[in-house]
N, C-alpha and C positions, 0 to 999 in steps of 0.2 A: 141294472143297478150293479150287480156283482161283476160284470165284465169290466165296468168302470173301475171298480175297486181293485180288481186283480191288476188292472193296467197302473193304477197309483200305488199299489204295493210293488210292483215290479220296478216303476221308476224310482220310488224311494230306496229300494235296495241297490240300484245302479247308482244312484247319488252318492250312497254311503261308501261305496267303493272309490268314487272319484275323490271325495273329500278326503281321503287318506293317501292319495297319491302325491308323492313330494312333488311333482311338478305342478300339479294344480295349487297346492299349499303355497308355493312360493309365487303364485300368481294371484295376489290376495284378491282383485276385483271378481276374478271368476270363482274364488273360493267361497268368497261372501255371498255371490249369486247363488251357488248351489246350497250353501247353508240355509239361506232365506226360504229357497223352495222346499227344503227339507222341513224347515220348521212349519211351513204352511200346510204340508202334508201330514206331519206327525201326529196330530189328534186323531184323523181318519184312518191312518195307519194302525196306531195302538188300539183303537176300537174295533178294526177290522180283524186284527188278531185275536182279540179277546172273543169275537163271534166265531171265528174259525176253531178256536180251541173248545168252545161250547158246543160246537157241531161235532168234533171229534168225540167230546164226552157223551154226547147224545147216541153216538153210533155204537159206542162200547156199552152204553146202559141198554141199549136194545139188544145187543148179543147176549147181555145177561139175562134177558128173558127167556132164553132158550134152555138156562140151566135147569137141572133136576131140583136143585135146591129151593124149596119154596121160600125161604128167608131172604134168599140172595135176588129171588124174582120181585118180592116185595119192595127191597131196598132199591131194585132198579126202577119200579114203577115210581117210587117217590122221588128218585133223582130224574126221572124223565119228567115229571110234572114241573120240578122246578126249573129244569134246563129249558122247558117250552116258555116258561115266562121270561127267563133271561134272554132267550134268542129273540123274542117279541120286542123285548125292551131295546135290545142291541140294533134290531132293523129300524126301529123308529129313529134312535139316536143317531144312526149311519145316514139315515134319509135327511136329518137335519144338517148333518155335516157336509153332505153332497149338495146342499143347495147353493146356488150362485152367490157369492159374497159380494156385498157392496163394495166397491173399489174404494169409496170414501171411509169406510167404517174406522179405520185406523188413524184418521187424520185429526187434527185439532179443530176447534170450532170458533167460529165467529157467531155469537148470540147476540141478536138486536131485540130490544124492547120497546114498543111503542105505545103510550097511552092512547086509547081509542075513545070511544063515547062515555061521557060521564065528568068531564071537565077535571076539576082539582082532586075529586075523588078517583078518577081513573090513572092520574097521576101518581098518587099515593098508593093505589095498587101495583103500578108499575115498579115501585120502590120495594114492594112486598115481594115481587116476583124476582128481581134482581137480587135481593139478599137471599131468597130461596135457593137461586142456582148458583150463588157463591158459596152457600152452606152445603149443598151438594157436592160440589167440585171439591170442596175441603174434605168431606167424608170419602171421596174416592181418591184422595191424594192428587188431584189435579192442581194445576197452577191458574190462576185467575190474572187477567190484567184488563183495566178499564181502558178502552181506546177513545171514548167520546162520551159525554154525558151532558144533557140539558135538564136542569133541575128546576123545580118551583120553589117559590118561597117558603112554602109550608114542609119541604122536605119531600116532596114528590118527584118523580122522574118522567118527564113528556118523552124523553127518548135516550136510550142508553146501548152503547156497542161494547161488547167484552169479548176479549179473547180467552179461550178455555184450552189449556194444554195439557194433555194427557192421554195415555194410550186408551183406545177405543172410546174416546170422548164422542165422536160423532155417531159410532154405533149406537148409544143409549140416549142422546139428546137430539136425535134427528125426529123423534116422535113428538117432539115439544112443539113443533111449527105449528101455529094457528091461533085462533081466537080464543082467550082466556077470559072468563066472565066471573064477576065477583058479586055476590049479594050479601049486604051488610048495611048498618046504620052508620053513615058517616059521622066523623067526629064534629064537623060544621051543622049536623042535623040536629035541632033542638027539639023536634016533635017526636022522635024516635022513630020515624018512618024508614023502612028498609028500601035502599036504592040499589039499582042494578047498573053496574059499570064494566067496562072492559079493556082490555090491553091485548096486543098482538105480540106473538113471538116469532122470532125468523132465526133458523138454525142453518148457518151457512158452513160447509166445509172449507177449512183454510187451504188455500191452493198455492202451488209454485208458480213462479214466472213462466215455466214451459208449459204450464197446462192451459194458460189463457192467452192468446193473442192480444196484445194491448200497444197499441201504436200511440207512442207520446204525443204525436200530432192531433190526435183526437181527443185530447184532454186538455182543457183549459184550468190553468191553476191560479186561484186568487188567494192572496194572503190578505189578513186583516187583524186587528186587534182582539185578543182573547177577552171573553167576558167571565165574570165569575165572582167569587167570594172575597177577590182581594188577593194581595200578595205580590211578590215580586214578578215582574213581567207582564201581569194582568192589567191591560189598558194602557200600557206604556210601550210595549214592542208589537210589531206584526208578526206574532208567533202562530197564530191560527191558520189553518190552511183549508180551502174548499175547493174540492175537484169537480169538474164537470165533464162528463163523458158524452160529447157531442153526438155521436151517433145514436145513443139509446136515451139521453135526458138524465142518467143516473146523476146523483150529486151526493157527494159525502164529505163530511167536514170533521176536522178533528182539531181539537185545542187544548188536548189533556197534558201535553207536555211544554215546558217553557221553550224548547227549542223548535223552531221552524222545520228544519230538517227532519228531526223525528216525528213531529206531527204530519209531514208529507210522506213519509215512510209508512206510517200506520195508516193514512188515509189511502195509500195506493193499495195495501194490504187489504182493506175493506173493499175497495173498488174492484179488485180482481175476484174477491170472493162472490160479490154480487153479479157481477159477469157471467161466472162460472155458474152460478145458480140460475140465471137467465136461460143459460145454455141447456142445463139439466131440465128446465121447465119445458123448454121447447122439445126437447126429446121426448119427455113424457106426455107431451099433447100427441105427439105422433103415435105412440103407443097407448093409447087411451085405455084400451081393454085390460093392458097390463096393469095400469094405474088402479083400475077398479078392483084388482085382486089384493091390493096392498091396504095397510092400515090407512083408513082416511085417503086424502088426496094430498095432505101436505099444503094445501091453499091456505093462505093467510087469512082469509075470510071465513074459513070453516071454524065453527065454534066446537072446540074439542073438549073443554073442561069448564066445570063451574066449582067455585069455590064459596060455599053457603056457611057465612060465619054465625048465625043465629043457632044453626043446627049443629055447627061443628063438624060439617062434611065436606069432603070433595069428591065430586063425581066425574069420571072419564066417559064421555058419551060415545067414544068409539067402540068401547068393550063393555058398555053397561056394568062398570065397576064403581061402586061407591064404598068409601072408607069414612068412618066417623072418627077420625084423628087429624083434623085440619091442622092443629097446632104444630104437631109432629111433622106433617108434610110441608107446611111452610118453613120448617126449620131444616129442610134438605132431605128428608126422608123419603125420597121419591122412588125408590126401588119396587116396592110392591105394584105400583101402578106401571112403571116401565118394564118390569119382568112381565106382566100381564101382556102388554102391548108387543113386546117381543114374541111370546109364544103365541099369541092370535096371528101375528104376522107370518110365522112359520108355519102354523096351520094352514092358512090360507095359501101359501106358496106350494105347501106338500099336496094340495088337492090336485095342483098341475103338475106335479112331478112325475 
């Protein structure tokens, strides 16, 4: 580990000299590339410098143990004890910083919610989840944009596709993929019996055109009249778009915009993300042993969380964490569980470090 840290420190210092070179400053693409590299290395370099300083302080404190002055020796013993704790903490933090970074972590997210078993109640739960993620994005200063939505007459959501833009969106929301189960008395239930329903969440990184090979000849584009609650262009113009990717059978629809061109752009964005996700799933299948070391499998069919309304609790089954503050959680206060999932994920990866 320390050989790797020395190499990173040396490279960082070399880049520091380069970005001060007038010739490189004048070559903006190269200068920006170096600055980005430095930015990625900076947290590791700063932590490693703190570690090295603590090691130097430890050496100096151990020298003080040789002094004749009893008071100095006692001070040295106290300092050594504190530095041992510090060094242990720094080593753990450095191991986490050196863990391979998911290349998608800094990307925006395309989040899809689909009502599962439970009919209208599942659709109503889908609308609760959609609001929960919108509130979470708001808390983190991220922007949201509904790309497609299929609502029911009672305000439920059969299917919703939302773009979430913000730094580190995928790094936190990627743990939300899977089946979410709700236990509650539906509004339509007269006997007060608790029902169990479910909705699935898919979290896909938004990808650039160059990251996915998409042959236009492989995509059938159909246009049709949008359906909805009324308003201009609804049922009057062919603004809705349906894309069918012939090789995979993937179908994407978009009717949120009044413009057919804008709906087509949005639909292609979702299609690229789904194709990229398919590619990632194939890669994960090839390295299934590695998948087992991660938090769950990311499988859409895997039940990851239960929302129990009568008890006011939310339970994440992957890390056996239960919180009795369901109202806060549904209002977008997700960080406690997401932080727990990240910590668990890091711990599992560090076992193989």
